[in-house]
DRENVEXDREN-161687 format. One record per residue (C-alpha): residue number from 1; x negated, y, z. Coordinates in pm, whole numbers, m for minus. Each point is the difference from the previous one (the first is absolute). Layout:
BEGIN
n = NUM | xx = X | yy = Y | zz = Z
...
end
This chain:
BEGIN
n = 1 | xx = m2925 | yy = m913 | zz = 2552
n = 2 | xx = 271 | yy = 52 | zz = 206
n = 3 | xx = m152 | yy = 252 | zz = 266
n = 4 | xx = m9 | yy = 378 | zz = 68
n = 5 | xx = m359 | yy = m7 | zz = 150
n = 6 | xx = m132 | yy = 163 | zz = m303
n = 7 | xx = 247 | yy = 293 | zz = m62
n = 8 | xx = m57 | yy = 323 | zz = 170
n = 9 | xx = 308 | yy = 69 | zz = 253
n = 10 | xx = 338 | yy = 125 | zz = m125
n = 11 | xx = m10 | yy = 379 | zz = 141
n = 12 | xx = 413 | yy = 83 | zz = 94
n = 13 | xx = 166 | yy = 311 | zz = m221
n = 14 | xx = m22 | yy = 197 | zz = 321
n = 15 | xx = m396 | yy = 23 | zz = 12
n = 16 | xx = m27 | yy = 67 | zz = m349
n = 17 | xx = m59 | yy = 351 | zz = 115
n = 18 | xx = m373 | yy = m153 | zz = 130
n = 19 | xx = m71 | yy = m252 | zz = m308
n = 20 | xx = m223 | yy = 90 | zz = m246
n = 21 | xx = 189 | yy = m76 | zz = m292
n = 22 | xx = m89 | yy = 249 | zz = m315
n = 23 | xx = 233 | yy = 289 | zz = m44
n = 24 | xx = 131 | yy = m141 | zz = m328
n = 25 | xx = 122 | yy = m310 | zz = 136
n = 26 | xx = 182 | yy = 133 | zz = 307
n = 27 | xx = 320 | yy = 61 | zz = m233
n = 28 | xx = 30 | yy = m343 | zz = m115
n = 29 | xx = m96 | yy = m167 | zz = 370
n = 30 | xx = 309 | yy = 177 | zz = 170
n = 31 | xx = 234 | yy = 42 | zz = m260
n = 32 | xx = 324 | yy = m135 | zz = 124
n = 33 | xx = 172 | yy = m88 | zz = m327
n = 34 | xx = m41 | yy = m279 | zz = m257
n = 35 | xx = m326 | yy = m20 | zz = m125
n = 36 | xx = 124 | yy = m141 | zz = m263
n = 37 | xx = 236 | yy = 323 | zz = m85
n = 38 | xx = m305 | yy = 168 | zz = 32
n = 39 | xx = m221 | yy = m161 | zz = m211
n = 40 | xx = 217 | yy = 9 | zz = m282
n = 41 | xx = 47 | yy = 408 | zz = 44
n = 42 | xx = m402 | yy = 17 | zz = m67
n = 43 | xx = m75 | yy = m249 | zz = m271
n = 44 | xx = 50 | yy = 216 | zz = m347
n = 45 | xx = m25 | yy = m335 | zz = m144
n = 46 | xx = 141 | yy = m392 | zz = 60
n = 47 | xx = 44 | yy = m82 | zz = 393
n = 48 | xx = m5 | yy = m416 | zz = 19
n = 49 | xx = m20 | yy = m254 | zz = 277
n = 50 | xx = m290 | yy = m293 | zz = m65
n = 51 | xx = 56 | yy = m301 | zz = 237
n = 52 | xx = m349 | yy = m127 | zz = 118
n = 53 | xx = 129 | yy = m251 | zz = 198
n = 54 | xx = 358 | yy = m96 | zz = 154
n = 55 | xx = 43 | yy = m301 | zz = 246
n = 56 | xx = 97 | yy = m176 | zz = 314
n = 57 | xx = m348 | yy = 67 | zz = 197
n = 58 | xx = m76 | yy = 89 | zz = 365
n = 59 | xx = m20 | yy = 309 | zz = 112
n = 60 | xx = m287 | yy = 138 | zz = 120
n = 61 | xx = m20 | yy = 13 | zz = 413
n = 62 | xx = 23 | yy = 399 | zz = m10
n = 63 | xx = 313 | yy = m46 | zz = m215
n = 64 | xx = 158 | yy = m290 | zz = 194
n = 65 | xx = m27 | yy = 172 | zz = 311
n = 66 | xx = 135 | yy = 353 | zz = m199
n = 67 | xx = 321 | yy = m166 | zz = m117
n = 68 | xx = 7 | yy = m229 | zz = 335
n = 69 | xx = m10 | yy = m320 | zz = m151
n = 70 | xx = m175 | yy = m270 | zz = 151
n = 71 | xx = m332 | yy = m158 | zz = m91
n = 72 | xx = m1 | yy = m265 | zz = m263
n = 73 | xx = 335 | yy = 138 | zz = m156
n = 74 | xx = 21 | yy = 41 | zz = m398
n = 75 | xx = 134 | yy = 290 | zz = m180
n = 76 | xx = m5 | yy = 146 | zz = m328
n = 77 | xx = m280 | yy = 167 | zz = m67
n = 78 | xx = m25 | yy = 254 | zz = m361
n = 79 | xx = m312 | yy = 211 | zz = m115
n = 80 | xx = 41 | yy = 217 | zz = m239
n = 81 | xx = m194 | yy = 298 | zz = m227
n = 82 | xx = 251 | yy = 281 | zz = m59
n = 83 | xx = m149 | yy = 150 | zz = m351
n = 84 | xx = 46 | yy = 306 | zz = m196
n = 85 | xx = m86 | yy = m92 | zz = m324
n = 86 | xx = m227 | yy = m214 | zz = 44
n = 87 | xx = m174 | yy = 178 | zz = 319
n = 88 | xx = 57 | yy = m207 | zz = 335
n = 89 | xx = 88 | yy = 274 | zz = 251
n = 90 | xx = 105 | yy = m180 | zz = 297
n = 91 | xx = m71 | yy = m387 | zz = 100
n = 92 | xx = 306 | yy = m135 | zz = 225
n = 93 | xx = 55 | yy = m291 | zz = 207
n = 94 | xx = 378 | yy = m80 | zz = 143
n = 95 | xx = 80 | yy = m288 | zz = 292
n = 96 | xx = 336 | yy = m87 | zz = 13
n = 97 | xx = 46 | yy = m268 | zz = 282
n = 98 | xx = 253 | yy = m272 | zz = m146
n = 99 | xx = 255 | yy = 112 | zz = 249
n = 100 | xx = 26 | yy = 294 | zz = m145
n = 101 | xx = 49 | yy = m170 | zz = m344
n = 102 | xx = 379 | yy = m124 | zz = 75
n = 103 | xx = 294 | yy = 157 | zz = m148
n = 104 | xx = 31 | yy = 319 | zz = m191
n = 105 | xx = m394 | yy = 21 | zz = 50
n = 106 | xx = m74 | yy = m294 | zz = m206
n = 107 | xx = m34 | yy = 236 | zz = m259
n = 108 | xx = m300 | yy = 116 | zz = 105
n = 109 | xx = m203 | yy = m353 | zz = m50
n = 110 | xx = 85 | yy = 65 | zz = m364
n = 111 | xx = m102 | yy = 339 | zz = m151
n = 112 | xx = m274 | yy = m157 | zz = m195
n = 113 | xx = m155 | yy = 339 | zz = m215
n = 114 | xx = 289 | yy = 192 | zz = 179
n = 115 | xx = m111 | yy = 273 | zz = 259
n = 116 | xx = 113 | yy = m85 | zz = 341
n = 117 | xx = 29 | yy = 370 | zz = 80
n = 118 | xx = 292 | yy = 1 | zz = m246
n = 119 | xx = 159 | yy = m278 | zz = 243
n = 120 | xx = m37 | yy = 138 | zz = 334
n = 121 | xx = 28 | yy = 363 | zz = m58
n = 122 | xx = 353 | yy = m78 | zz = m181
n = 123 | xx = 138 | yy = m180 | zz = 336
n = 124 | xx = 172 | yy = 243 | zz = 213
n = 125 | xx = m107 | yy = m214 | zz = 336
n = 126 | xx = m375 | yy = 14 | zz = m61
n = 127 | xx = m204 | yy = 147 | zz = 252
n = 128 | xx = m394 | yy = 80 | zz = 34
n = 129 | xx = m40 | yy = m68 | zz = 389
n = 130 | xx = m399 | yy = 59 | zz = m26
n = 131 | xx = m285 | yy = 140 | zz = m195
n = 132 | xx = m361 | yy = m49 | zz = 36
n = 133 | xx = m307 | yy = 97 | zz = m170
n = 134 | xx = m327 | yy = m178 | zz = m107
n = 135 | xx = m323 | yy = 42 | zz = m214
n = 136 | xx = m113 | yy = m275 | zz = m118
n = 137 | xx = m375 | yy = m49 | zz = m56
n = 138 | xx = m237 | yy = m199 | zz = m207
n = 139 | xx = m23 | yy = m374 | zz = 166
n = 140 | xx = 364 | yy = 5 | zz = 82
n = 141 | xx = 235 | yy = m294 | zz = m107
n = 142 | xx = 263 | yy = 286 | zz = m110
n = 143 | xx = m254 | yy = 198 | zz = m120
n = 144 | xx = m92 | yy = m270 | zz = m233
n = 145 | xx = 361 | yy = m118 | zz = m113
n = 146 | xx = 64 | yy = 407 | zz = m57
n = 147 | xx = m324 | yy = 71 | zz = m250
n = 148 | xx = m8 | yy = m353 | zz = m165
n = 149 | xx = 130 | yy = 78 | zz = m305
n = 150 | xx = m39 | yy = 397 | zz = m43
n = 151 | xx = m357 | yy = 0 | zz = m118
n = 152 | xx = m78 | yy = 262 | zz = 285
n = 153 | xx = m184 | yy = m54 | zz = 343
n = 154 | xx = 90 | yy = 318 | zz = 203
n = 155 | xx = m182 | yy = 61 | zz = 353
n = 156 | xx = 353 | yy = 6 | zz = 146
n = 157 | xx = 378 | yy = m74 | zz = m76
n = 158 | xx = 301 | yy = 134 | zz = 171
n = 159 | xx = 337 | yy = m124 | zz = 49
n = 160 | xx = 280 | yy = m29 | zz = 224
n = 161 | xx = 186 | yy = m341 | zz = 195
n = 162 | xx = 378 | yy = 100 | zz = 35
n = 163 | xx = 195 | yy = m236 | zz = 211
n = 164 | xx = 403 | yy = m37 | zz = m178
n = 165 | xx = 297 | yy = m98 | zz = 124
n = 166 | xx = 299 | yy = m121 | zz = m236
n = 167 | xx = 310 | yy = m68 | zz = 122
n = 168 | xx = m166 | yy = m82 | zz = 323
n = 169 | xx = m257 | yy = m214 | zz = m144
n = 170 | xx = m430 | yy = 58 | zz = m29
n = 171 | xx = m233 | yy = 10 | zz = m272
n = 172 | xx = m317 | yy = 197 | zz = m29
n = 173 | xx = m179 | yy = 177 | zz = m287
n = 174 | xx = m354 | yy = 103 | zz = 9
n = 175 | xx = m70 | yy = 289 | zz = m303
n = 176 | xx = m343 | yy = 66 | zz = m73
n = 177 | xx = m90 | yy = 316 | zz = m249
n = 178 | xx = m261 | yy = m7 | zz = m268
n = 179 | xx = m248 | yy = 190 | zz = m172
n = 180 | xx = 154 | yy = 222 | zz = m245
n = 181 | xx = 299 | yy = 47 | zz = 157
n = 182 | xx = 115 | yy = 334 | zz = m87
n = 183 | xx = 174 | yy = 228 | zz = 358
n = 184 | xx = 334 | yy = m74 | zz = 83
n = 185 | xx = 271 | yy = 210 | zz = m87
n = 186 | xx = 223 | yy = 121 | zz = 255
end
């Protein structure tokens, strides 16, 4: 399914004070730093990236709209679990328009099991231009994708979607915080 109609609407970060996100999620949702770096700081064990899927696909209509990509244009879509030891703490979905993967950014299409955050946050031109917050509930496409391999079916999952500019090119990263993730250490 390629639409966003089954998902709840995104809330702008500036409206987070009216959002009902659990207190223990708010630091994760609003942290401006690299999620990879924060997870590594909290994980006492082995931090890994498990690539679930990566390939050329049509972005969901809301993703294409947010990225300014015309409907029907393919992008590189990457879905991963970020794990501490074997526990999945974060489900992440990245959409990179084809135009972004030209020049030095071509390397973003060849990360394999390396974390995207490490590649992004090491680039001095990186700018996060927008953060929006979402609550996923059972029945949605993203909820199903996020929980598929976790063995958990929580009542809700909170996440954030960030629009980034790198060397003037856009990409989108959506991160959903799964049950069992410890509090964010600031």
